[in-house]
VOTIMI-312221 format. One record per residue (C-alpha): chain; x, z negated, y. Coordinates in Angstrom, 3 decimals. Example, Ala and Ser with C-alpha at 12.3 -4.5 7.8 and 13.67 -1.06 7.14 Angstrom:
BEGIN
> A / 12.300 / -7.800 / -4.500
> A / 13.670 / -7.140 / -1.060
//
This chain:
BEGIN
> A / 0.011 / -0.212 / 0.016
> A / 1.403 / 0.801 / 3.500
> A / 2.371 / -1.819 / 5.841
> A / -0.463 / -3.150 / 8.022
> A / 0.346 / -2.386 / 11.625
> A / -2.138 / -4.193 / 14.062
> A / -2.805 / -2.620 / 17.511
> A / -0.518 / -4.131 / 20.295
> A / -1.911 / -6.463 / 22.981
> A / -2.645 / -4.916 / 26.285
> A / -3.990 / -5.719 / 29.627
> A / -7.673 / -5.032 / 30.464
> A / -7.376 / -2.510 / 33.084
> A / -7.906 / 1.365 / 33.236
> A / -5.279 / 3.360 / 31.604
> A / -3.827 / 4.738 / 34.834
> A / -3.135 / 1.385 / 35.917
> A / -2.096 / 0.043 / 32.617
> A / 0.747 / 2.557 / 32.296
> A / 1.862 / 1.767 / 35.877
> A / 1.817 / -1.980 / 35.198
> A / 4.044 / -1.501 / 31.953
> A / 6.653 / 0.483 / 33.782
> A / 6.690 / -2.256 / 36.522
> A / 9.166 / -4.702 / 36.650
> A / 9.232 / -7.831 / 38.484
> A / 5.481 / -8.727 / 38.839
> A / 4.851 / -12.089 / 40.198
> A / 3.781 / -14.619 / 37.513
> A / 0.177 / -14.990 / 39.022
> A / -0.353 / -11.278 / 38.708
> A / 0.700 / -11.303 / 35.018
> A / -1.567 / -14.289 / 34.486
> A / -4.605 / -13.542 / 36.296
> A / -4.634 / -9.700 / 36.822
> A / -2.521 / -7.927 / 34.192
> A / -2.442 / -10.505 / 31.400
> A / -1.505 / -8.413 / 28.090
> A / -3.614 / -10.619 / 25.824
> A / -6.385 / -8.117 / 24.561
> A / -6.864 / -5.840 / 21.574
> A / -7.804 / -2.215 / 22.521
> A / -9.597 / -1.309 / 19.275
> A / -11.552 / -2.620 / 16.770
> A / -9.329 / -3.836 / 13.813
> A / -10.325 / -5.075 / 10.448
> A / -7.365 / -6.940 / 9.098
> A / -6.639 / -6.642 / 5.266
> A / -6.052 / -10.266 / 5.248
> A / -8.501 / -11.708 / 7.337
> A / -12.408 / -11.425 / 6.809
> A / -13.403 / -11.310 / 10.366
> A / -12.392 / -8.128 / 12.418
> A / -11.070 / -8.210 / 16.126
> A / -13.276 / -6.708 / 18.665
> A / -12.324 / -4.479 / 21.222
> A / -11.279 / -6.312 / 24.435
> A / -11.273 / -9.811 / 22.634
> A / -8.128 / -12.056 / 22.790
> A / -5.672 / -10.790 / 20.252
> A / -5.085 / -13.123 / 17.147
> A / -1.652 / -13.934 / 15.692
> A / -0.738 / -12.031 / 12.859
> A / 2.500 / -13.003 / 11.092
> A / 4.763 / -10.824 / 9.026
> A / 4.729 / -11.658 / 5.236
> A / 6.318 / -10.150 / 2.219
> A / 3.988 / -10.888 / -0.677
> A / 5.952 / -12.025 / -3.981
> A / 4.743 / -10.087 / -6.855
> A / 1.504 / -11.879 / -8.169
> A / 1.804 / -13.111 / -12.174
> A / -0.263 / -11.521 / -14.522
> A / -3.387 / -9.312 / -13.402
> A / -3.173 / -9.616 / -9.505
> A / -1.042 / -6.963 / -7.893
> A / 1.383 / -7.429 / -4.789
> A / -0.001 / -8.186 / -1.564
> A / 0.931 / -5.413 / 1.119
> A / 3.125 / -6.158 / 4.093
> A / 2.277 / -6.886 / 7.700
> A / 3.914 / -6.650 / 10.993
> A / 4.110 / -9.650 / 13.293
> A / 2.140 / -9.831 / 16.322
> A / 1.943 / -12.865 / 18.765
> A / -1.245 / -13.994 / 19.838
> A / -2.699 / -12.928 / 23.329
> A / -2.541 / -16.286 / 24.605
> A / 1.268 / -16.739 / 23.510
> A / 2.289 / -13.617 / 24.683
> A / 0.830 / -13.987 / 28.078
> A / 2.112 / -17.557 / 28.475
> A / 5.866 / -16.422 / 27.488
> A / 5.528 / -13.369 / 30.096
> A / 4.624 / -15.551 / 32.837
> A / 7.043 / -18.242 / 32.103
> A / 10.400 / -15.927 / 32.057
> A / 12.870 / -15.806 / 34.968
> A / 11.478 / -14.356 / 38.257
> A / 12.981 / -10.930 / 39.184
> A / 15.012 / -10.851 / 42.478
> A / 12.015 / -9.390 / 44.199
> A / 9.780 / -12.240 / 43.249
> A / 12.506 / -14.735 / 44.685
> A / 12.814 / -13.021 / 47.799
> A / 9.220 / -12.975 / 48.200
> A / 8.976 / -16.839 / 47.592
> A / 11.848 / -17.511 / 49.543
> A / 10.372 / -15.618 / 52.714
> A / 7.155 / -17.105 / 52.359
> A / 8.758 / -20.748 / 52.507
> A / 11.058 / -19.585 / 55.338
> A / 7.945 / -18.185 / 57.409
> A / 5.953 / -21.367 / 56.798
> A / 8.978 / -23.751 / 57.965
> A / 9.296 / -21.494 / 61.081
> A / 5.712 / -21.739 / 62.044
> A / 5.663 / -25.658 / 61.174
> A / 8.667 / -25.827 / 63.606
> A / 6.572 / -23.948 / 66.305
> A / 3.650 / -25.822 / 65.964
> A / 5.294 / -29.267 / 65.817
> A / 3.943 / -29.921 / 62.104
> A / 5.857 / -32.681 / 60.141
> A / 7.902 / -31.488 / 57.419
> A / 9.021 / -33.996 / 54.627
> A / 11.395 / -31.928 / 51.860
> A / 10.584 / -33.457 / 48.323
> A / 11.634 / -32.480 / 44.956
> A / 9.866 / -32.403 / 41.608
> A / 11.130 / -35.115 / 39.168
> A / 8.567 / -33.869 / 36.346
> A / 7.109 / -30.756 / 35.415
> A / 4.039 / -30.036 / 37.998
> A / 0.551 / -28.926 / 36.531
> A / -2.010 / -27.629 / 38.978
> A / -5.145 / -25.745 / 38.941
> A / -5.694 / -26.244 / 35.079
> A / -9.321 / -26.393 / 35.582
> A / -9.435 / -22.891 / 36.763
> A / -11.440 / -20.565 / 34.359
> A / -9.234 / -18.453 / 32.380
> A / -9.205 / -16.968 / 28.680
> A / -6.328 / -19.139 / 27.634
> A / -8.597 / -22.140 / 28.335
> A / -6.160 / -23.648 / 30.955
> A / -5.856 / -21.859 / 34.061
> A / -3.078 / -22.212 / 36.994
> A / -3.145 / -22.253 / 40.555
> A / -1.697 / -19.124 / 42.066
> A / -1.944 / -17.910 / 45.586
> A / -3.635 / -14.664 / 46.161
> A / -2.292 / -11.894 / 47.002
> A / 1.376 / -13.372 / 46.573
> A / 0.804 / -14.350 / 42.769
> A / 3.200 / -17.444 / 43.244
> A / 2.539 / -21.033 / 42.260
> A / 1.157 / -23.337 / 44.857
> A / -0.696 / -26.512 / 45.568
> A / -3.500 / -25.882 / 48.067
> A / -3.607 / -28.158 / 51.044
> A / -7.018 / -29.623 / 50.025
> A / -4.960 / -30.666 / 46.776
> A / -2.084 / -32.399 / 48.833
> A / -4.938 / -34.057 / 51.186
> A / -6.823 / -35.274 / 48.172
> A / -3.501 / -36.666 / 46.410
> A / -2.115 / -38.592 / 49.622
> A / -5.727 / -39.886 / 50.619
> A / -5.981 / -41.337 / 47.082
> A / -2.740 / -43.037 / 47.553
> A / -3.690 / -44.237 / 51.047
> A / -6.873 / -45.680 / 49.728
> A / -5.009 / -47.561 / 47.124
> A / -2.594 / -48.846 / 49.630
> A / -5.293 / -50.009 / 51.607
> A / -7.430 / -51.604 / 48.840
> A / -4.906 / -52.910 / 46.461
> A / -1.941 / -53.150 / 49.074
> A / -1.067 / -56.799 / 48.125
> A / -0.158 / -55.653 / 44.693
> A / 2.362 / -53.127 / 45.851
> A / 3.668 / -55.404 / 48.619
> A / 1.650 / -53.789 / 51.474
> A / -0.159 / -56.021 / 54.007
> A / -0.206 / -53.986 / 57.173
> A / -2.686 / -51.148 / 55.865
> A / -6.338 / -50.936 / 55.668
> A / -9.290 / -48.675 / 55.210
> A / -9.312 / -48.173 / 58.963
> A / -6.172 / -46.272 / 58.834
> A / -7.224 / -44.125 / 56.066
> A / -10.330 / -43.355 / 58.085
> A / -8.520 / -42.219 / 61.329
> A / -5.931 / -40.268 / 59.244
> A / -8.061 / -38.470 / 56.663
> A / -11.586 / -38.713 / 57.845
> A / -14.613 / -40.923 / 56.912
> A / -15.614 / -40.081 / 53.342
> A / -19.411 / -40.363 / 52.268
> A / -20.936 / -42.598 / 49.653
> A / -19.385 / -40.376 / 47.047
> A / -15.941 / -42.377 / 47.224
> A / -15.369 / -44.717 / 44.498
> A / -15.194 / -47.839 / 46.757
> A / -18.719 / -48.105 / 47.856
> A / -21.224 / -50.120 / 45.910
> A / -23.631 / -47.365 / 46.658
> A / -21.561 / -45.041 / 44.620
> A / -22.073 / -47.150 / 41.495
> A / -24.690 / -44.972 / 39.736
> A / -27.359 / -46.337 / 37.224
> A / -27.062 / -45.985 / 33.455
> A / -28.103 / -42.606 / 32.128
> A / -30.788 / -42.207 / 29.574
> A / -28.321 / -40.953 / 26.937
> A / -25.579 / -43.117 / 27.725
> A / -24.827 / -46.184 / 25.490
> A / -24.235 / -49.561 / 26.736
> A / -20.729 / -49.814 / 25.866
> A / -19.970 / -46.452 / 28.017
> A / -21.720 / -47.875 / 30.869
> A / -19.815 / -51.401 / 30.785
> A / -16.748 / -49.234 / 30.709
> A / -17.808 / -47.214 / 33.635
> A / -18.818 / -50.406 / 35.680
> A / -15.296 / -51.989 / 34.593
> A / -13.644 / -49.093 / 36.176
> A / -15.518 / -49.183 / 39.564
> A / -15.879 / -52.758 / 40.176
> A / -12.364 / -53.474 / 41.350
> A / -12.628 / -50.866 / 43.910
> A / -16.169 / -52.198 / 45.194
> A / -14.760 / -55.814 / 45.340
> A / -11.418 / -54.767 / 46.939
> A / -13.782 / -52.959 / 49.630
> A / -15.686 / -56.033 / 50.391
> A / -12.390 / -57.910 / 51.171
> A / -11.618 / -55.615 / 53.996
> A / -14.146 / -57.139 / 56.415
> A / -11.331 / -59.355 / 57.841
> A / -8.804 / -56.473 / 58.223
> A / -11.269 / -54.523 / 60.002
> A / -12.062 / -57.234 / 62.473
> A / -8.419 / -58.067 / 62.909
> A / -7.793 / -54.508 / 64.280
> A / -10.291 / -55.057 / 66.923
> A / -9.212 / -52.285 / 69.526
> A / -8.926 / -49.770 / 67.128
> A / -12.252 / -50.820 / 65.294
> A / -14.163 / -50.683 / 68.701
> A / -13.097 / -47.023 / 69.217
> A / -13.988 / -46.385 / 65.561
> A / -17.529 / -47.918 / 66.214
> A / -17.837 / -45.886 / 69.631
> A / -17.130 / -42.696 / 67.655
> A / -19.740 / -43.204 / 65.206
> A / -22.371 / -44.344 / 67.501
> A / -22.147 / -48.140 / 67.493
> A / -21.976 / -50.388 / 70.509
> A / -19.214 / -53.389 / 70.706
> A / -21.582 / -56.115 / 70.071
> A / -22.381 / -54.750 / 66.574
> A / -18.420 / -54.785 / 65.444
> A / -19.025 / -57.780 / 62.929
> A / -22.139 / -56.442 / 61.726
> A / -20.831 / -53.035 / 61.281
> A / -17.811 / -54.489 / 59.497
> A / -19.819 / -56.229 / 57.246
> A / -22.383 / -53.511 / 56.412
> A / -19.389 / -51.034 / 55.851
> A / -17.577 / -53.164 / 53.477
> A / -20.742 / -54.156 / 51.521
> A / -21.212 / -50.436 / 51.154
> A / -24.850 / -50.098 / 52.501
> A / -26.038 / -46.257 / 52.112
> A / -28.093 / -46.242 / 55.077
> A / -24.898 / -47.101 / 57.009
> A / -22.365 / -44.993 / 55.048
> A / -24.679 / -41.839 / 55.055
> A / -24.769 / -42.001 / 59.070
> A / -21.327 / -41.712 / 59.589
> A / -19.225 / -38.458 / 59.336
> A / -16.218 / -37.333 / 61.003
> A / -12.799 / -35.466 / 59.968
> A / -9.530 / -37.094 / 60.455
> A / -6.470 / -36.458 / 62.547
> A / -4.326 / -34.922 / 59.662
> A / -4.343 / -31.374 / 58.381
> A / -2.270 / -30.529 / 55.213
> A / -0.602 / -27.072 / 54.634
> A / -0.308 / -25.420 / 51.163
> A / 2.845 / -26.455 / 49.366
> A / 5.177 / -23.955 / 47.620
> A / 7.442 / -25.024 / 44.892
> A / 10.817 / -23.319 / 45.295
> A / 11.048 / -22.294 / 41.440
> A / 12.660 / -19.307 / 39.844
> A / 10.510 / -19.556 / 36.882
> A / 7.479 / -21.037 / 35.173
> A / 7.481 / -23.134 / 31.895
> A / 5.061 / -23.738 / 29.166
> A / 4.307 / -27.311 / 28.311
> A / 2.167 / -28.381 / 25.120
> A / -0.244 / -31.288 / 24.645
> A / -1.531 / -31.940 / 20.872
> A / -5.013 / -33.556 / 21.484
> A / -6.116 / -35.680 / 17.972
> A / -9.698 / -36.524 / 19.161
> A / -11.133 / -32.909 / 20.045
> A / -13.799 / -33.666 / 17.116
> A / -14.973 / -36.621 / 19.401
> A / -14.802 / -35.043 / 22.892
> A / -16.116 / -31.676 / 22.044
> A / -18.419 / -32.036 / 19.136
> A / -19.537 / -35.338 / 19.620
> A / -18.582 / -36.702 / 16.071
> A / -17.416 / -40.379 / 15.661
> A / -14.114 / -41.116 / 16.770
> A / -11.223 / -41.779 / 14.102
> A / -7.727 / -41.033 / 13.322
> A / -8.042 / -38.344 / 10.820
> A / -8.827 / -35.685 / 13.311
> A / -6.934 / -32.276 / 13.109
> A / -4.549 / -31.977 / 16.017
> A / -4.931 / -28.879 / 17.999
> A / -1.875 / -27.726 / 19.953
> A / -2.885 / -26.822 / 23.404
> A / -0.335 / -24.724 / 25.513
> A / -0.521 / -24.555 / 29.328
> A / 1.590 / -23.400 / 32.428
> A / 3.624 / -25.777 / 34.686
> A / 6.343 / -25.519 / 37.446
> A / 9.673 / -27.084 / 35.965
> A / 10.914 / -30.182 / 37.317
> A / 13.994 / -30.194 / 40.016
> A / 11.887 / -27.859 / 42.211
> A / 12.129 / -28.194 / 46.031
> A / 8.688 / -28.867 / 47.715
> A / 8.134 / -29.105 / 51.486
> A / 4.905 / -31.203 / 52.309
> A / 3.673 / -30.286 / 55.681
> A / 1.427 / -32.113 / 57.749
> A / -0.085 / -31.151 / 61.276
> A / -1.909 / -34.030 / 63.489
> A / -4.439 / -33.603 / 66.258
> A / -3.380 / -36.601 / 68.200
> A / -6.799 / -36.602 / 70.119
> A / -8.458 / -37.937 / 66.844
> A / -6.293 / -40.840 / 66.669
> A / -7.248 / -44.406 / 68.269
> A / -4.044 / -44.121 / 70.276
> A / -2.116 / -40.935 / 70.963
> A / 1.036 / -42.693 / 70.819
> A / 0.417 / -44.178 / 67.313
> A / 3.500 / -43.107 / 65.033
> A / 1.457 / -41.112 / 62.606
> A / 4.676 / -39.614 / 61.017
> A / 5.849 / -42.947 / 59.923
> A / 2.486 / -43.790 / 58.469
> A / 2.566 / -40.100 / 56.535
> A / 5.995 / -41.072 / 55.257
> A / 4.753 / -44.455 / 53.803
> A / 1.791 / -42.894 / 52.160
> A / 3.891 / -39.969 / 50.490
> A / 6.636 / -42.332 / 49.614
> A / 3.825 / -44.472 / 47.784
> A / 2.325 / -41.510 / 46.127
> A / 5.707 / -40.399 / 44.922
> A / 6.173 / -43.830 / 43.191
> A / 2.553 / -44.557 / 41.706
> A / 0.673 / -41.329 / 41.689
> A / 2.203 / -37.759 / 41.877
> A / 0.719 / -34.493 / 42.660
> A / -1.405 / -31.851 / 40.616
> A / -3.089 / -32.678 / 37.302
> A / -2.229 / -34.579 / 34.342
> A / -0.463 / -37.381 / 36.644
> A / -1.504 / -40.063 / 34.397
> A / 0.850 / -38.979 / 31.563
> A / 3.587 / -38.285 / 33.963
> A / 3.270 / -34.636 / 35.444
> A / 3.517 / -34.028 / 39.037
> A / 6.012 / -36.994 / 39.666
> A / 8.334 / -36.116 / 42.809
> A / 10.493 / -37.763 / 45.308
> A / 12.049 / -37.328 / 48.592
> A / 14.834 / -34.744 / 48.852
> A / 17.280 / -37.020 / 50.758
> A / 20.114 / -34.691 / 51.184
> A / 18.027 / -31.918 / 52.686
> A / 16.294 / -34.574 / 54.848
> A / 19.432 / -35.837 / 56.212
> A / 20.668 / -32.166 / 56.724
> A / 17.448 / -31.114 / 58.661
> A / 17.809 / -34.197 / 60.766
> A / 21.204 / -33.317 / 61.561
> A / 20.468 / -29.654 / 62.212
> A / 17.612 / -30.888 / 64.633
> A / 19.662 / -33.214 / 66.449
> A / 22.493 / -30.533 / 66.992
> A / 19.806 / -28.173 / 68.255
> A / 18.256 / -30.635 / 70.546
> A / 21.812 / -31.484 / 71.985
> A / 22.609 / -27.711 / 72.587
> A / 19.411 / -27.195 / 74.081
> A / 19.963 / -30.353 / 76.644
> A / 23.584 / -28.941 / 77.207
> A / 22.248 / -25.709 / 77.931
> A / 19.276 / -27.046 / 80.132
> A / 21.958 / -29.201 / 82.039
> A / 24.288 / -25.914 / 82.441
> A / 21.387 / -23.955 / 83.948
> A / 20.526 / -26.677 / 86.455
> A / 23.917 / -26.305 / 87.796
> A / 25.274 / -23.881 / 90.525
> A / 27.301 / -20.633 / 89.134
> A / 30.582 / -22.329 / 90.416
> A / 29.938 / -25.654 / 88.817
> A / 28.990 / -23.935 / 85.607
> A / 32.240 / -21.984 / 85.639
> A / 34.230 / -25.427 / 86.095
> A / 32.109 / -27.013 / 83.239
> A / 32.843 / -23.728 / 80.774
> A / 36.566 / -24.077 / 81.552
> A / 36.743 / -27.868 / 81.164
> A / 34.902 / -27.745 / 77.893
> A / 37.367 / -24.967 / 76.758
> A / 40.312 / -27.120 / 77.868
> A / 38.884 / -30.198 / 75.995
> A / 38.451 / -28.277 / 72.731
> A / 41.930 / -27.131 / 72.815
> A / 43.400 / -30.641 / 73.679
> A / 41.535 / -31.958 / 70.468
> A / 43.522 / -29.402 / 68.408
> A / 46.750 / -29.207 / 70.188
> A / 48.907 / -32.118 / 71.508
> A / 50.649 / -30.130 / 74.438
> A / 50.384 / -26.921 / 76.191
> A / 52.615 / -24.015 / 74.944
> A / 53.182 / -20.978 / 77.112
> A / 51.831 / -17.798 / 75.548
> A / 50.119 / -19.700 / 72.905
> A / 47.458 / -21.644 / 74.360
> A / 44.100 / -20.277 / 74.396
> A / 43.268 / -21.176 / 77.807
> A / 45.928 / -18.827 / 79.305
> A / 43.878 / -15.928 / 79.574
> A / 41.148 / -17.904 / 81.492
> A / 43.582 / -19.844 / 84.055
> A / 43.765 / -16.920 / 86.261
> A / 39.958 / -16.939 / 86.698
> A / 39.810 / -20.614 / 87.125
> A / 42.290 / -20.702 / 89.942
> A / 40.123 / -17.910 / 91.709
> A / 37.053 / -20.050 / 91.259
> A / 38.916 / -23.032 / 92.736
> A / 40.272 / -21.340 / 95.593
> A / 36.777 / -20.362 / 96.647
> A / 35.326 / -23.766 / 96.589
> A / 33.693 / -25.286 / 99.700
> A / 31.393 / -28.037 / 98.467
> A / 32.934 / -31.303 / 98.093
> A / 31.308 / -32.136 / 94.610
> A / 32.693 / -28.949 / 93.283
> A / 36.049 / -29.670 / 94.543
> A / 36.024 / -33.127 / 92.963
> A / 34.884 / -31.820 / 89.508
> A / 37.493 / -28.799 / 89.745
> A / 40.386 / -31.557 / 90.704
> A / 39.373 / -33.706 / 87.603
> A / 39.824 / -30.712 / 85.163
> A / 42.991 / -29.596 / 86.809
> A / 44.392 / -33.126 / 86.434
> A / 43.505 / -33.028 / 82.823
> A / 45.414 / -29.824 / 82.752
> A / 48.448 / -31.316 / 84.556
> A / 48.814 / -34.118 / 81.818
> A / 48.192 / -31.528 / 79.030
> A / 51.236 / -29.468 / 80.303
> A / 53.722 / -31.856 / 79.366
> A / 57.474 / -30.059 / 79.533
> A / 56.914 / -26.873 / 81.245
> A / 57.858 / -27.715 / 84.780
> A / 57.089 / -24.267 / 86.236
> A / 53.230 / -24.666 / 84.934
> A / 53.066 / -28.293 / 86.073
> A / 54.167 / -27.006 / 89.584
> A / 51.586 / -24.383 / 89.483
> A / 48.883 / -26.874 / 88.506
> A / 49.948 / -29.228 / 91.191
> A / 49.931 / -26.791 / 93.858
> A / 46.106 / -26.017 / 92.927
> A / 45.314 / -29.467 / 92.991
> A / 46.941 / -30.089 / 96.482
> A / 45.094 / -27.116 / 97.889
> A / 41.720 / -28.598 / 96.651
> A / 42.621 / -32.077 / 98.112
> A / 43.185 / -30.879 / 101.713
//
């Protein structure tokens, strides 16, 4: 019997486009995963080994190579078959390949443009680095079961700004509600509301958010739900003293939501108790806006989780330890990638425009890096990150240097033309004196500038400019240690200006 050759996997696009995709090199990972995934069979295929046929445009099955042994007795030898990876495996492996130079360049330029825009708008940039694989967008619908977040039309992995905001808001809420457990005492829910906005009764810390027991829900499950919710509700009730202690800020908050000063104590009590009639009335956005974050990776990776209780979660069977484990593959961004968290602030939405919101953001991000993470599956360690201290120091140094350079340019521009020429020559002399101990004829870099500087000195009439020129010439006189002719020349210029 001839070798069984199954049809190869292909992307579900028209023939003319499929041929172009097959010839293309360096597609972004998101385009492979979402648009041109080679995971489908192109024709009906009835395997000689499998009972169920593959259908056209169904996800390809895994067909392994087997050389059958001669059967003993009356059974003939089984036919050979070629290997074919399943559509899911093939797609994930292709997406996880190293990025081409074109894709790397696209990613680098995208990140550079974002940083340039952040600098021009005054946004706060905190360089971070992934210390664990990052999984994000796994809930997106996809034929391989687990999706991934790729930014269209670039096809590059990213964390949406809304996802960054959600993660950091959650961290801020933990800091406010359970701060004492983490050694944090100067942070409360009022800070969360100013920065992130006021969230309605859907938040987990309101007593009005606790749902009633469902009809088909057993008592044990409902008790587990209450056990999970109760700590947040109780912690919220303890916020009343913190709200009142920040009287001035809380007054501004009360006015913003339509309450008068005399109602502060009552508002604090009703808020912390989570009365729905109050919580529903309040709605406003916070001061912070969060930008999309792009991991600077040069490849994706494939991770595997092996759930052992799918019979319980999916089929509703009773839980036990003898379930069949089913490996589940999904995409991640590898650890070690750089990641910029960029935050913009509308200061008019803060209780005080002088509030150091950047410091607060740094504290929240630091807390999230230690106790939470970004993206999905953070409970099992995915999405862990930390500050990129070296890059932060470098950017701070670059920023300081740029500010000093700009200040120096502004100072020079405020001077007269002659005073600026004196400053420029004095700086050149100072630089040379820092690298050379004494003036050397025909070797000194300032030789070519001396004649022009003398001409500037001879034309000076303003006393302040003369004094500045004399100060520079005195330094030059001391610098010329042994050349008597040059020292006399410099002394003559000093004497002229001193008259």
